[in-house]
C-alpha positions in Angstrom: 11.5 -4.6 -0.8 15.2 -4.8 -1.4 16.4 -4.4 2.1 15.1 -5.1 5.6 15.4 -1.4 6.7 12.5 -0.7 4.3 10.4 -3.3 6.1 11.3 -1.6 9.4 10.3 1.7 7.9 6.9 0.4 6.7 6.1 -1.3 10.0 7.1 1.7 12.1 4.9 3.8 9.7 2.0 1.6 10.7 2.9 2.3 14.3 2.7 6.1 13.6 -0.7 5.6 12.0 -1.7 3.7 15.1 -1.0 6.8 17.2 2.0 5.4 19.0 4.0 7.7 21.2 6.9 5.2 21.6 8.3 2.9 18.9 11.1 0.5 19.8 13.2 -0.9 17.0 15.5 -3.8 18.0 18.0 -5.4 15.6 20.0 -8.3 17.0 22.7 -10.5 15.4 23.6 -13.7 17.2 26.3 -15.3 15.1 26.7 -18.4 17.4 23.0 -19.2 16.5 23.1 -17.9 12.9 20.2 -15.6 13.9 19.2 -12.1 12.9 16.2 -10.8 14.8 14.2 -7.6 14.0 11.5 -6.5 16.4 9.3 -3.4 16.2 7.2 -2.7 19.3 4.8 0.2 19.8 2.3 1.5 22.3 -0.2 2.5 19.7 -3.9 1.6 19.6 -3.3 -2.0 18.9 -5.5 -4.6 17.1 -8.1 -7.1 18.1 -7.4 -10.8 17.8 -9.4 -11.1 14.6 -7.4 -8.3 12.9 -4.1 -9.8 14.0 -5.1 -13.1 12.3 -5.9 -11.3 9.0 -3.1 -8.7 8.9 -0.7 -11.0 7.0 -3.1 -11.2 4.1 -2.1 -8.6 1.5 -5.8 -7.9 0.7 -6.5 -6.8 4.3 -5.6 -3.2 5.1 -7.0 -0.4 7.3 -6.0 2.2 4.7 -8.8 4.0 2.8 -6.6 5.1 -0.1 -6.0 1.6 -1.4 -7.3 -1.9 -0.9 -3.9 -3.7 -0.6 -1.5 -3.7 2.3 1.8 -5.3 1.5 4.1 -4.2 4.3 3.4 -6.9 6.9 3.0 -9.7 4.3 6.3 -8.8 2.7 8.1 -8.7 6.1 6.6 -12.1 6.9 7.6 -13.6 3.5 11.2 -12.2 3.8 11.7 -13.9 7.1 10.1 -17.3 6.2 11.8 -17.5 2.8 15.2 -17.1 4.4 14.8 -19.8 7.1 13.3 -17.6 9.7 10.0 -17.0 11.5 7.5 -14.2 11.8 5.1 -13.2 14.6 2.8 -10.4 15.4 1.1 -9.8 18.7 -1.2 -7.0 19.6 -3.7 -5.9 22.2 -6.3 -3.2 21.8 -5.2 -0.1 23.7 -1.8 -1.4 24.5 0.1 -1.7 21.2 1.7 -4.1 18.8 4.9 -6.2 18.5 6.1 -7.4 15.1 9.1 -9.8 15.1 10.9 -11.4 12.2 13.9 -13.7 12.4 16.4 -14.7 9.7 19.2 -17.2 9.2 22.2 -14.8 8.9 23.9 -16.9 6.2 20.8 -17.8 4.2 21.3 -16.8 0.6 17.7 -15.4 0.4 18.2 -13.1 3.4 18.0 -9.5 2.2 20.7 -7.1 3.5 19.8 -4.9 6.4 20.2 -1.7 4.4 20.5 1.8 5.6 19.1 1.7 9.2 20.3 5.2 10.0 18.4 6.6 7.1 15.3 4.8 8.2 15.5 6.2 11.7 16.0 9.7 10.3 13.1 9.4 7.9 10.9 8.4 10.8 12.1 11.3 12.8 11.4 13.7 9.9 7.9 12.2 9.5 6.8 12.4 13.2 9.3 14.1 15.4 7.3 14.0 18.7 7.4 10.2 19.0 10.0 8.6 21.2 12.1 6.2 19.1 14.4 3.7 20.8 16.8 2.0 18.5 18.8 -1.0 19.9 21.4 -2.5 17.6 23.2 -5.5 19.0 25.9 -7.8 17.6 26.6 -10.7 20.0 27.7 -8.9 23.2 28.3 -5.4 21.7 25.3 -3.0 21.7 24.4 0.5 20.5 21.3 2.3 21.7 19.8 5.5 20.5 16.9 7.0 22.5 15.4 10.1 21.1 14.3 11.3 24.5 18.0 11.5 25.5 18.7 13.3 22.3 15.9 15.8 23.0 17.3 16.4 26.5 20.7 17.3 25.0 19.2 19.5 22.2 17.0 21.5 24.5 15.1 24.0 22.4 16.6 22.8 19.1 14.1 20.8 16.9 15.2 17.2 16.5 13.8 17.2 12.9 16.2 20.1 12.0 18.1 19.1 8.8 21.5 19.6 10.5 20.4 17.5 13.5 19.1 14.7 11.3 22.4 14.7 9.3 24.4 14.5 12.6 22.1 11.7 13.9 22.5 9.7 10.7 26.3 9.9 11.1 26.1 9.1 14.8 23.9 6.1 14.2 26.1 4.8 11.4 29.2 5.3 13.6 27.4 3.3 16.4 26.5 0.5 14.0 30.0 0.4 12.6 31.5 0.1 16.1 29.0 -2.5 17.1 29.8 -4.5 14.0 33.4 -4.5 15.1 34.5 -2.0 12.5 32.7 -3.4 9.5 30.1 -1.1 7.9 27.7 -3.9 6.9 27.0 -7.5 8.1 
């Protein structure tokens, strides 16, 4: 994958498949520690300990359509190859947490990419899930909670094309402000 937001999309898609009703996506830059942290947490069906141990193997997948699952192994590799770490924890019936950390200035760290587009694709794919995006740069923070958006929208469908276009702009604006005016870090 060419950008980290595609890894986020893939992991969140796994959460959808695991019947999650809430998916939290947290992206944190801590420049004083040269650290970028990406965490995806869900309340889906979870995995047993044995599956968690195997899930980073590309030849282990729960999909019936193919025998290879590359999303989690690629995410793990992207973190470890850029001076970071990867972890996955899960409990059956409670959900899963996937976390990858990166050295911000590592030459092998992929760019974050289009996080706003990723969130909108997820909303278009499964609109009834509660998505909570937290984007933090040092002490500045932007949070989007789709439950709050739904409360404002009332009867308007959150996956409406015009709503998704607005949300993409709103997320990008929140990210830009949190970045201190810079579009990309």
